[in-house]
C-alpha positions, 0 to 999 in steps of 0.5 A: 424546358422551352420556358426556362431557355426561352425557345420554341417547343419545336426546338426542344423536340428537335433537340431531343430527336437529333440523336435518333434522326442522325443515328441511322444515316451515320450508322451506315455511312460513317461507321462503315466508311471509316472502319473499312478505310481507316480501321477500328482505332480511327473510327473509335477515336473519331467517335470520342472526339465528336463526343467531346465536341458534343459535351463542349457545346452542351456545356453552354446550354445556359448561354445559348440553347442553340449551341447546345442543340448544335452539340447534339449533331455531334452526339448523333454522329458519334454514337454509331461510331462508338456503339458499333465497335464492340464486336470488332474490338472483341475480335481484334483483342480477345481470343475466340473463347473470350469474345462472347463475354467481351461483347456482352460486357461492352454492350452492358456497359452502354446501359450502365453508363446511361443509367449512371448518367441519369442518376449522377446529376442528382448528387450535384443539383438540388431543388434549391438550385433550380429555384434560384434561377 
């Protein structure tokens, strides 16, 4: 990757670790503060907006690797806001007897979405696309 984008190996490694580094402080600081002060809707909405900013920045990876890396900051901050809302969402929307199923399905969908993201690009990128660069 560092050869394709002409960046240091350290930049590639930091890009890969940004979500891991930012998840822990964002988990305790942002998700708790936003949820307690503004509620579930604002917390989830903020997470979605930050995820959209991440995707927008990452779309420019072929123009500037560091802009895409900056998008990783948004991703690391947004993920706790979205992933920690499962139980609160179920508590607000579902009756007591349906909450375990709702929480289970919400937790499973994170893995299903991640798996889909790993496989999805295979339908749009071929080895000849990579060799054209």
